C-alpha positions as a Markdown table, in Angstrom:
| # | Residue | x | y | z |
|---|---|---|---|---|
| 1 | Unk | 2.5 | 16.4 | -58.4 |
| 2 | Unk | 3.9 | 19.2 | -56.1 |
| 3 | Unk | 3.7 | 22.7 | -57.4 |
| 4 | Unk | 7.0 | 24.3 | -58.6 |
| 5 | Unk | 9.4 | 21.5 | -57.5 |
| 6 | Unk | 12.4 | 23.6 | -58.5 |
| 7 | Unk | 11.6 | 26.5 | -56.1 |
| 8 | Unk | 13.2 | 26.8 | -52.7 |
| 9 | Unk | 10.6 | 27.2 | -50.0 |
| 10 | Unk | 13.0 | 29.1 | -47.7 |
| 11 | Unk | 13.6 | 31.6 | -50.5 |
| 12 | Unk | 9.9 | 32.3 | -50.9 |
| 13 | Unk | 9.4 | 32.5 | -47.1 |
| 14 | Unk | 12.2 | 35.1 | -46.8 |
| 15 | Unk | 10.5 | 37.3 | -49.5 |
| 16 | Unk | 7.7 | 37.8 | -47.0 |
| 17 | Unk | 9.6 | 37.7 | -43.8 |
| 18 | Unk | 12.1 | 40.4 | -45.0 |
| 19 | Unk | 9.4 | 42.6 | -46.4 |
| 20 | Unk | 10.6 | 42.2 | -50.0 |
| 21 | Unk | 7.1 | 41.3 | -51.0 |
| 22 | Unk | 3.7 | 41.9 | -49.4 |
| 23 | Unk | 1.4 | 40.0 | -51.7 |
| 24 | Unk | 1.4 | 36.7 | -53.5 |
| 25 | Unk | 1.2 | 38.5 | -56.8 |
| 26 | Unk | 4.3 | 40.6 | -55.9 |
| 27 | Unk | 6.2 | 37.4 | -54.9 |
| 28 | Unk | 5.2 | 35.8 | -58.2 |
| 29 | Unk | 6.6 | 38.7 | -60.2 |
| 30 | Unk | 9.8 | 38.8 | -58.1 |
| 31 | Unk | 10.4 | 35.0 | -58.5 |
| 32 | Unk | 9.8 | 35.1 | -62.3 |
| 33 | Unk | 12.3 | 38.0 | -62.6 |
| 34 | Unk | 14.8 | 36.1 | -60.4 |
| 35 | Unk | 14.6 | 32.8 | -62.3 |
| 36 | Unk | 14.2 | 33.8 | -66.0 |
| 37 | Unk | 15.4 | 30.4 | -67.0 |
| 38 | Unk | 12.2 | 28.8 | -65.5 |
| 39 | Unk | 8.9 | 28.9 | -67.2 |
| 40 | Unk | 6.5 | 31.5 | -65.9 |
| 41 | Unk | 3.7 | 30.4 | -63.6 |
| 42 | Unk | 0.4 | 31.9 | -62.2 |
| 43 | Unk | -0.3 | 33.4 | -58.9 |
| 44 | Unk | -2.6 | 30.5 | -58.1 |
| 45 | Unk | 0.3 | 28.1 | -58.6 |
| 46 | Unk | 2.4 | 30.0 | -56.2 |
| 47 | Unk | -0.5 | 30.1 | -53.7 |
| 48 | Unk | -0.7 | 26.3 | -53.9 |
| 49 | Unk | 3.1 | 26.1 | -53.4 |
| 50 | Unk | 2.8 | 28.2 | -50.3 |
| 51 | Unk | 0.0 | 26.1 | -48.9 |
| 52 | Unk | 2.1 | 22.9 | -49.5 |
| 53 | Unk | 5.0 | 24.4 | -47.5 |
| 54 | Unk | 3.0 | 26.2 | -44.9 |
| 55 | Unk | 4.3 | 29.7 | -45.9 |
| 56 | Unk | 2.3 | 32.5 | -44.5 |
| 57 | Unk | 2.2 | 36.2 | -45.5 |
| 58 | Unk | 3.7 | 38.1 | -42.5 |
| 59 | Unk | 1.7 | 41.1 | -41.3 |
| 60 | Unk | 4.4 | 43.4 | -39.9 |
| 61 | Unk | 2.5 | 46.4 | -38.6 |
| 62 | Unk | -0.9 | 47.2 | -37.2 |
| 63 | Unk | -3.0 | 49.7 | -39.1 |
| 64 | Unk | -2.3 | 52.4 | -36.5 |
| 65 | Unk | 1.5 | 51.7 | -36.8 |
| 66 | Unk | 1.3 | 51.7 | -40.5 |
| 67 | Unk | -0.5 | 55.0 | -40.7 |
| 68 | Unk | 2.1 | 56.5 | -38.4 |
| 69 | Unk | 4.9 | 55.3 | -40.7 |
| 70 | Unk | 3.1 | 56.7 | -43.8 |
| 71 | Unk | 2.5 | 60.0 | -42.0 |
| 72 | Unk | 6.3 | 60.3 | -41.3 |
| 73 | Unk | 7.2 | 59.3 | -44.8 |
| 74 | Unk | 4.7 | 61.8 | -46.3 |
| 75 | Unk | 6.3 | 64.6 | -44.3 |
| 76 | Unk | 9.7 | 63.7 | -45.9 |
| 77 | Unk | 8.8 | 63.0 | -49.5 |
| 78 | Unk | 5.4 | 64.7 | -50.0 |
| 79 | Unk | 2.3 | 63.2 | -51.4 |
| 80 | Unk | 3.2 | 62.6 | -55.1 |
| 81 | Unk | 4.4 | 59.0 | -54.6 |
| 82 | Unk | 1.9 | 56.2 | -55.0 |
| 83 | Unk | 1.5 | 53.0 | -53.0 |
| 84 | Unk | 4.4 | 51.1 | -54.5 |
| 85 | Unk | 6.9 | 54.0 | -54.1 |
| 86 | Unk | 5.7 | 54.5 | -50.5 |
| 87 | Unk | 6.4 | 50.8 | -50.0 |
| 88 | Unk | 10.0 | 51.5 | -51.0 |
| 89 | Unk | 10.3 | 54.2 | -48.4 |
| 90 | Unk | 8.8 | 52.3 | -45.5 |
| 91 | Unk | 9.4 | 48.8 | -46.8 |
| 92 | Unk | 7.8 | 45.7 | -45.4 |
| 93 | Unk | 4.4 | 47.3 | -44.7 |
| 94 | Unk | 0.9 | 46.4 | -46.0 |
| 95 | Unk | -2.4 | 48.2 | -46.7 |
| 96 | Unk | -0.5 | 51.3 | -47.7 |
| 97 | Unk | -3.3 | 52.6 | -49.9 |
| 98 | Unk | -5.8 | 52.5 | -47.0 |
| 99 | Unk | -3.3 | 54.2 | -44.7 |
| 100 | Unk | -2.6 | 56.9 | -47.3 |
| 101 | Unk | -6.3 | 57.6 | -47.7 |
| 102 | Unk | -6.5 | 58.3 | -44.0 |
| 103 | Unk | -3.2 | 60.2 | -43.5 |
| 104 | Unk | -3.0 | 62.1 | -46.8 |
| 105 | Unk | -6.4 | 61.7 | -48.5 |
| 106 | Unk | -6.1 | 64.9 | -50.6 |
| 107 | Unk | -2.8 | 63.7 | -52.1 |
| 108 | Unk | -4.4 | 60.3 | -53.0 |
| 109 | Unk | -7.3 | 62.0 | -54.6 |
| 110 | Unk | -5.0 | 64.3 | -56.6 |
| 111 | Unk | -3.2 | 61.2 | -58.0 |
| 112 | Unk | -6.4 | 59.5 | -58.9 |
| 113 | Unk | -7.6 | 62.6 | -60.8 |
| 114 | Unk | -4.3 | 63.1 | -62.5 |
| 115 | Unk | -3.5 | 62.1 | -66.1 |
| 116 | Unk | -2.0 | 58.6 | -66.8 |
| 117 | Unk | 1.7 | 58.5 | -67.4 |
| 118 | Unk | 2.8 | 58.9 | -71.0 |
| 119 | Unk | 4.9 | 55.8 | -71.5 |
| 120 | Unk | 6.7 | 55.1 | -74.7 |
| 121 | Unk | 5.5 | 51.6 | -75.9 |
| 122 | Unk | 8.9 | 50.8 | -77.5 |
| 123 | Unk | 10.1 | 47.5 | -76.1 |
| 124 | Unk | 13.4 | 47.4 | -74.2 |
| 125 | Unk | 15.5 | 44.4 | -73.1 |
| 126 | Unk | 18.7 | 44.0 | -71.0 |
| 127 | Unk | 19.7 | 40.5 | -70.0 |
| 128 | Unk | 21.4 | 41.4 | -66.7 |
| 129 | Unk | 22.4 | 44.1 | -64.2 |
| 130 | Unk | 25.6 | 45.6 | -65.7 |
| 131 | Unk | 24.7 | 45.4 | -69.4 |
| 132 | Unk | 23.5 | 49.0 | -70.0 |
| 133 | Unk | 24.0 | 52.1 | -67.9 |
| 134 | Unk | 21.7 | 54.9 | -69.0 |
| 135 | Unk | 22.7 | 58.5 | -68.2 |
| 136 | Unk | 20.6 | 61.7 | -68.5 |
| 137 | Unk | 20.4 | 65.2 | -67.2 |
| 138 | Unk | 17.4 | 67.3 | -66.3 |
| 139 | Unk | 17.3 | 71.1 | -66.5 |
| 140 | Unk | 13.9 | 71.9 | -65.0 |
| 141 | Unk | 15.5 | 74.3 | -62.5 |
| 142 | Unk | 18.4 | 75.5 | -64.7 |
| 143 | Unk | 17.3 | 79.1 | -64.6 |
| 144 | Unk | 17.9 | 79.0 | -60.8 |
| 145 | Unk | 21.2 | 77.0 | -61.0 |
| 146 | Unk | 19.8 | 73.6 | -60.1 |
| 147 | Unk | 20.6 | 70.7 | -62.5 |
| 148 | Unk | 20.1 | 67.0 | -62.0 |
| 149 | Unk | 22.0 | 64.0 | -63.5 |
| 150 | Unk | 21.2 | 60.3 | -62.8 |
| 151 | Unk | 22.5 | 57.0 | -64.0 |
| 152 | Unk | 20.1 | 54.0 | -64.2 |
| 153 | Unk | 20.9 | 50.3 | -64.8 |
| 154 | Unk | 18.9 | 49.1 | -67.8 |
| 155 | Unk | 17.9 | 45.6 | -66.5 |
| 156 | Unk | 16.8 | 46.5 | -63.0 |
| 157 | Unk | 15.8 | 50.3 | -63.3 |
| 158 | Unk | 18.1 | 50.7 | -60.2 |
| 159 | Unk | 19.3 | 54.3 | -59.9 |
| 160 | Unk | 23.0 | 53.8 | -59.4 |
| 161 | Unk | 23.9 | 57.4 | -58.9 |
| 162 | Unk | 22.3 | 60.8 | -58.7 |
| 163 | Unk | 23.9 | 64.2 | -58.5 |
| 164 | Unk | 22.9 | 67.9 | -58.3 |
| 165 | Unk | 25.1 | 70.7 | -59.6 |
| 166 | Unk | 24.8 | 74.4 | -60.5 |
| 167 | Unk | 25.6 | 73.7 | -64.2 |
| 168 | Unk | 25.9 | 70.5 | -66.2 |
| 169 | Unk | 29.6 | 69.8 | -66.4 |
| 170 | Unk | 31.6 | 66.9 | -67.9 |
| 171 | Unk | 34.2 | 66.6 | -65.1 |
| 172 | Unk | 31.6 | 66.8 | -62.3 |
| 173 | Unk | 29.3 | 64.3 | -64.0 |
| 174 | Unk | 32.3 | 61.9 | -64.5 |
| 175 | Unk | 33.3 | 62.1 | -60.9 |
| 176 | Unk | 29.9 | 62.1 | -59.2 |
| 177 | Unk | 28.1 | 59.7 | -61.6 |
| 178 | Unk | 30.3 | 57.5 | -63.8 |
| 179 | Unk | 33.5 | 57.1 | -61.6 |
| 180 | Unk | 31.5 | 56.7 | -58.4 |
| 181 | Unk | 29.2 | 54.1 | -59.9 |
| 182 | Unk | 32.0 | 52.0 | -61.5 |
| 183 | Unk | 34.0 | 52.1 | -58.3 |
| 184 | Unk | 31.1 | 50.6 | -56.4 |
| 185 | Unk | 29.5 | 48.2 | -58.9 |
| 186 | Unk | 32.1 | 47.6 | -61.7 |
| 187 | Unk | 32.1 | 48.7 | -65.3 |
| 188 | Unk | 29.0 | 48.3 | -67.5 |
| 189 | Unk | 29.2 | 46.8 | -70.9 |
| 190 | Unk | 27.8 | 49.9 | -72.5 |
| 191 | Unk | 26.7 | 53.4 | -71.4 |
| 192 | Unk | 23.7 | 55.0 | -73.2 |
| 193 | Unk | 23.1 | 58.7 | -73.2 |
| 194 | Unk | 21.7 | 61.4 | -75.5 |
| 195 | Unk | 24.0 | 63.4 | -77.8 |
| 196 | Unk | 24.7 | 66.1 | -75.2 |
| 197 | Unk | 28.3 | 67.2 | -74.8 |
| 198 | Unk | 28.1 | 66.9 | -71.0 |
| 199 | Unk | 28.6 | 63.1 | -71.3 |
| 200 | Unk | 31.6 | 63.2 | -73.6 |
| 201 | Unk | 34.1 | 62.6 | -70.8 |
| 202 | Unk | 32.2 | 59.5 | -69.5 |
| 203 | Unk | 31.9 | 58.1 | -73.0 |
| 204 | Unk | 35.6 | 58.8 | -73.7 |
| 205 | Unk | 36.8 | 56.9 | -70.6 |
| 206 | Unk | 34.3 | 54.1 | -71.2 |
| 207 | Unk | 35.9 | 53.7 | -74.7 |
| 208 | Unk | 39.4 | 54.1 | -73.2 |
| 209 | Unk | 38.7 | 51.1 | -70.9 |
| 210 | Unk | 36.7 | 48.9 | -73.3 |
| 211 | Unk | 39.3 | 46.1 | -73.4 |
| 212 | Unk | 38.8 | 45.5 | -69.7 |
| 213 | Unk | 35.4 | 44.1 | -70.5 |
| 214 | Unk | 36.6 | 40.6 | -70.3 |
| 215 | Unk | 34.0 | 37.8 | -70.3 |
| 216 | Unk | 34.1 | 34.7 | -68.2 |
| 217 | Unk | 35.5 | 32.7 | -71.1 |
| 218 | Unk | 38.4 | 35.1 | -71.5 |
| 219 | Unk | 37.1 | 36.9 | -74.6 |
| 220 | Unk | 36.7 | 40.6 | -74.8 |
| 221 | Unk | 33.2 | 42.1 | -75.2 |
| 222 | Unk | 32.8 | 43.5 | -78.7 |
| 223 | Unk | 29.7 | 45.5 | -78.1 |
| 224 | Unk | 30.2 | 49.3 | -78.7 |
| 225 | Unk | 31.3 | 50.8 | -75.4 |
| 226 | Unk | 28.7 | 53.6 | -75.6 |
| 227 | Unk | 25.7 | 54.5 | -77.6 |
| 228 | Unk | 24.2 | 58.0 | -78.3 |
| 229 | Unk | 20.5 | 58.3 | -78.7 |
| 230 | Unk | 18.0 | 61.1 | -79.0 |
| 231 | Unk | 16.6 | 61.9 | -75.6 |
| 232 | Unk | 13.1 | 60.5 | -76.4 |
| 233 | Unk | 14.7 | 57.1 | -77.1 |
| 234 | Unk | 16.6 | 56.8 | -73.9 |
| 235 | Unk | 13.5 | 55.4 | -72.3 |
| 236 | Unk | 14.9 | 53.6 | -69.2 |
| 237 | Unk | 16.1 | 56.9 | -67.7 |
| 238 | Unk | 13.7 | 59.3 | -69.4 |
| 239 | Unk | 10.7 | 57.7 | -67.7 |
| 240 | Unk | 12.0 | 58.6 | -64.2 |
| 241 | Unk | 12.1 | 62.3 | -64.7 |
| 242 | Unk | 8.4 | 62.7 | -64.0 |
| 243 | Unk | 9.0 | 61.2 | -60.6 |
| 244 | Unk | 12.0 | 63.3 | -59.9 |
| 245 | Unk | 10.3 | 66.5 | -61.1 |
| 246 | Unk | 7.3 | 65.9 | -58.8 |
| 247 | Unk | 9.2 | 64.9 | -55.7 |
| 248 | Unk | 12.4 | 67.1 | -56.1 |
| 249 | Unk | 12.7 | 69.7 | -58.8 |
| 250 | Unk | 9.3 | 71.3 | -59.2 |
| 251 | Unk | 8.6 | 72.1 | -55.5 |
| 252 | Unk | 11.9 | 73.9 | -55.4 |
| 253 | Unk | 11.2 | 75.8 | -58.6 |
| 254 | Unk | 7.7 | 76.8 | -57.4 |
| 255 | Unk | 9.2 | 78.2 | -54.2 |
| 256 | Unk | 11.5 | 80.4 | -56.3 |
| 257 | Unk | 8.8 | 81.5 | -58.7 |
| 258 | Unk | 6.7 | 82.5 | -55.7 |
| 259 | Unk | 9.6 | 84.7 | -54.5 |
| 260 | Unk | 9.8 | 86.3 | -57.9 |
| 261 | Unk | 6.1 | 87.0 | -57.9 |
| 262 | Unk | 6.4 | 88.6 | -54.4 |
| 263 | Unk | 9.4 | 90.7 | -55.6 |
| 264 | Unk | 11.7 | 89.2 | -53.0 |
| 265 | Unk | 13.9 | 87.6 | -55.7 |
| 266 | Unk | 15.3 | 89.2 | -58.8 |
| 267 | Unk | 16.4 | 86.7 | -61.4 |
| 268 | Unk | 18.4 | 89.4 | -63.2 |
| 269 | Unk | 20.5 | 89.9 | -60.0 |
| 270 | Unk | 23.5 | 87.5 | -60.2 |
| 271 | Unk | 23.9 | 87.6 | -56.4 |
| 272 | Unk | 20.3 | 86.4 | -56.0 |
| 273 | Unk | 20.9 | 83.6 | -58.5 |
| 274 | Unk | 24.0 | 82.5 | -56.6 |
| 275 | Unk | 21.9 | 82.2 | -53.5 |
| 276 | Unk | 19.1 | 80.2 | -55.3 |
| 277 | Unk | 21.7 | 77.8 | -56.7 |
| 278 | Unk | 23.4 | 77.2 | -53.4 |
| 279 | Unk | 20.3 | 76.8 | -51.4 |
| 280 | Unk | 18.4 | 75.0 | -54.2 |
| 281 | Unk | 21.1 | 72.5 | -54.8 |
| 282 | Unk | 21.5 | 71.8 | -51.0 |
| 283 | Unk | 17.7 | 71.1 | -50.7 |
| 284 | Unk | 17.6 | 69.1 | -53.9 |
| 285 | Unk | 20.4 | 66.8 | -52.8 |
| 286 | Unk | 18.3 | 65.8 | -49.7 |
| 287 | Unk | 15.2 | 65.2 | -51.7 |
| 288 | Unk | 16.9 | 63.4 | -54.6 |
| 289 | Unk | 18.5 | 61.0 | -52.1 |
| 290 | Unk | 15.2 | 60.3 | -50.5 |
| 291 | Unk | 13.6 | 59.7 | -53.9 |
| 292 | Unk | 16.4 | 57.3 | -54.9 |
| 293 | Unk | 16.0 | 55.4 | -51.6 |
| 294 | Unk | 12.3 | 55.0 | -52.2 |
| 295 | Unk | 12.6 | 54.1 | -55.9 |
| 296 | Unk | 15.3 | 51.6 | -55.5 |
| 297 | Unk | 13.4 | 49.7 | -52.8 |
| 298 | Unk | 9.9 | 49.7 | -54.3 |
| 299 | Unk | 8.4 | 46.8 | -56.2 |
| 300 | Unk | 8.0 | 47.2 | -60.0 |
| 301 | Unk | 5.4 | 44.9 | -61.5 |
| 302 | Unk | 7.0 | 42.1 | -63.5 |
| 303 | Unk | 10.5 | 43.1 | -62.4 |
| 304 | Unk | 10.7 | 43.1 | -58.6 |
| 305 | Unk | 12.7 | 45.4 | -56.4 |
| 306 | Unk | 15.5 | 47.3 | -58.2 |
| 307 | Unk | 18.0 | 47.1 | -55.3 |
| 308 | Unk | 17.8 | 43.3 | -55.2 |
| 309 | Unk | 19.4 | 43.0 | -58.6 |
| 310 | Unk | 22.7 | 44.5 | -57.3 |
| 311 | Unk | 23.5 | 41.2 | -55.6 |
| 312 | Unk | 23.7 | 39.3 | -58.9 |
| 313 | Unk | 25.3 | 41.9 | -61.1 |
| 314 | Unk | 27.4 | 41.1 | -64.1 |
| 315 | Unk | 29.6 | 44.2 | -64.2 |
| 316 | Unk | 33.2 | 43.9 | -65.2 |
| 317 | Unk | 35.5 | 44.4 | -62.2 |
| 318 | Unk | 38.5 | 46.7 | -63.0 |
| 319 | Unk | 42.0 | 46.1 | -61.6 |
| 320 | Unk | 43.1 | 48.5 | -58.9 |
| 321 | Unk | 44.3 | 51.8 | -60.3 |
| 322 | Unk | 42.8 | 51.4 | -63.8 |
| 323 | Unk | 39.9 | 53.7 | -63.4 |
| 324 | Unk | 41.2 | 57.3 | -63.8 |
| 325 | Unk | 40.3 | 60.0 | -61.2 |
| 326 | Unk | 38.3 | 62.9 | -62.5 |
| 327 | Unk | 41.5 | 65.1 | -62.7 |
| 328 | Unk | 43.4 | 62.3 | -64.6 |
| 329 | Unk | 40.5 | 61.6 | -66.9 |
| 330 | Unk | 40.3 | 65.3 | -67.8 |
| 331 | Unk | 44.0 | 65.3 | -68.5 |
| 332 | Unk | 43.8 | 62.3 | -70.8 |
| 333 | Unk | 40.8 | 63.8 | -72.6 |
| 334 | Unk | 42.5 | 67.1 | -73.1 |
| 335 | Unk | 45.6 | 65.3 | -74.3 |
| 336 | Unk | 43.6 | 63.8 | -77.1 |
| 337 | Unk | 42.6 | 67.4 | -78.2 |
| 338 | Unk | 39.3 | 67.3 | -76.4 |
| 339 | Unk | 38.0 | 70.5 | -74.7 |
| 340 | Unk | 36.5 | 70.6 | -71.3 |
| 341 | Unk | 35.2 | 73.4 | -69.1 |
| 342 | Unk | 36.0 | 73.4 | -65.4 |
| 343 | Unk | 33.1 | 73.5 | -62.9 |
| 344 | Unk | 31.9 | 77.0 | -62.1 |
| 345 | Unk | 29.3 | 78.5 | -59.8 |
| 346 | Unk | 25.9 | 79.9 | -61.0 |
| 347 | Unk | 25.3 | 83.6 | -60.7 |
| 348 | Unk | 27.9 | 85.6 | -58.9 |
| 349 | Unk | 29.3 | 85.3 | -55.4 |
| 350 | Unk | 29.5 | 88.8 | -53.9 |
| 351 | Unk | 32.4 | 87.6 | -51.8 |
| 352 | Unk | 34.4 | 86.1 | -54.6 |
| 353 | Unk | 38.1 | 86.3 | -54.0 |
| 354 | Unk | 37.6 | 86.7 | -50.2 |
| 355 | Unk | 37.8 | 83.2 | -48.9 |
| 356 | Unk | 37.8 | 84.2 | -45.2 |
| 357 | Unk | 34.6 | 86.1 | -45.6 |
| 358 | Unk | 33.1 | 83.2 | -47.7 |
| 359 | Unk | 33.9 | 80.7 | -44.9 |
| 360 | Unk | 32.4 | 83.0 | -42.3 |
| 361 | Unk | 29.2 | 83.6 | -44.3 |
| 362 | Unk | 28.8 | 79.8 | -44.9 |
| 363 | Unk | 29.4 | 79.0 | -41.2 |
| 364 | Unk | 27.0 | 81.7 | -40.0 |
| 365 | Unk | 24.4 | 80.6 | -42.5 |
| 366 | Unk | 24.6 | 76.9 | -41.5 |
| 367 | Unk | 24.3 | 77.8 | -37.8 |
| 368 | Unk | 21.3 | 80.0 | -38.5 |
| 369 | Unk | 19.3 | 77.5 | -40.5 |
| 370 | Unk | 20.2 | 74.7 | -38.1 |
| 371 | Unk | 18.9 | 76.8 | -35.2 |
| 372 | Unk | 15.9 | 78.5 | -36.8 |
| 373 | Unk | 14.8 | 76.2 | -39.6 |
| 374 | Unk | 16.1 | 72.7 | -38.5 |
| 375 | Unk | 18.7 | 72.4 | -41.2 |
| 376 | Unk | 18.3 | 71.3 | -44.8 |
| 377 | Unk | 16.6 | 68.1 | -43.9 |
| 378 | Unk | 13.7 | 70.0 | -42.4 |
| 379 | Unk | 13.7 | 72.6 | -45.2 |
| 380 | Unk | 13.4 | 69.8 | -47.7 |
| 381 | Unk | 10.5 | 68.3 | -45.9 |
| 382 | Unk | 8.6 | 71.6 | -45.8 |
| 383 | Unk | 9.4 | 72.3 | -49.5 |
| 384 | Unk | 8.2 | 68.9 | -50.9 |
| 385 | Unk | 4.9 | 69.4 | -49.0 |
| 386 | Unk | 4.5 | 72.9 | -50.7 |
| 387 | Unk | 5.3 | 74.9 | -47.6 |
| 388 | Unk | 7.8 | 77.2 | -49.2 |
| 389 | Unk | 8.6 | 79.8 | -46.4 |
| 390 | Unk | 11.6 | 77.9 | -44.9 |
| 391 | Unk | 13.5 | 77.6 | -48.3 |
| 392 | Unk | 12.6 | 81.2 | -49.1 |
| 393 | Unk | 13.9 | 82.4 | -45.8 |
| 394 | Unk | 17.1 | 80.5 | -46.4 |
| 395 | Unk | 17.6 | 82.1 | -49.7 |
| 396 | Unk | 16.9 | 85.6 | -48.3 |
| 397 | Unk | 19.3 | 84.9 | -45.4 |
| 398 | Unk | 22.1 | 83.8 | -47.7 |
| 399 | Unk | 21.7 | 86.9 | -49.8 |
| 400 | Unk | 21.7 | 89.2 | -46.8 |
| 401 | Unk | 24.8 | 87.6 | -45.2 |
| 402 | Unk | 26.7 | 88.0 | -48.4 |
| 403 | Unk | 25.8 | 91.7 | -48.8 |
| 404 | Unk | 26.5 | 92.5 | -45.2 |
| 405 | Unk | 29.9 | 90.9 | -45.1 |
| 406 | Unk | 30.8 | 92.5 | -48.4 |
| 407 | Unk | 30.4 | 96.0 | -46.8 |
| 408 | Unk | 32.0 | 95.1 | -43.5 |
């Protein structure tokens, strides 16, 4: 009897040819996640299926080529990511562990000696992409004006949106996270967040649009439109902050702490804080996007690759013009006696109220860092690899430009 008679050989072959999977075990996990209605099977069964259909594992790169790709990726995202996350960044490569030990052996050893992740054992289930959207914010860099917010699909662990802002703000979170995600993917059945006020506007509009959650049979979804949990129970998104902290937030924070210790940064000076927020957020946006790209394209054991789930999503598509803009959403919320705070900067801009000088400062600053430091992309690469001088020079330059133009 042939192995797995229901399985399409072309589908399995493409998993390897397109770099979705690099081992038979990874392919088995991906197929089981893609066909939940079928009974699970062993890696040995899939191996027999591949032999029957003459499916080979494709070797895409030589070891030398792979090491070169790992070296480039390590320069961009640092050494915190392990093998599977690195696969997401330079997808369709094999033998990444061996390459990392050659290119970045100290990073590999640091990970091996580190403590194991503290994972909450509470079970979680979502039946499809589009069932639950988990929202959360991270304030590891809040004292320097750098705050992160991400939205994660519950089924796939796909990070749908990520944003960096000086302060957590309802209107900004709605526009950059909720509105943006729904416009691209459709409306989720339910959004899940902690009890923080910063998600009130997202939850309000989710409830406001709840009757647009129309199922295929024409009935309206009766699940609560949103759910508020304590932070420790919002597991799907909480588990990602360790990754974001290591690859985005903490390197930036360490750079600023070093400036304080060297007495080149005064956290009690509001002008200095305005500079750390502007530069820190700019660098964080580059690093957060790199992390999201790697995470969404890496293989999760038993689940597969998060980005692949977006092709079969079950979100509710909203009619044109139904989803309010950020300004309109805020107007509706305030009209229902809700209170919202407009977005504000962190610290104090010394050139506040002088738009011409502000524009001149920002233009001179951008030209200077492009010419001398290679722009924010290069600053981000240095920072994540614990070389803090470029980001520190950028902060100092931004402070100096503001002070000099104020007195001119």
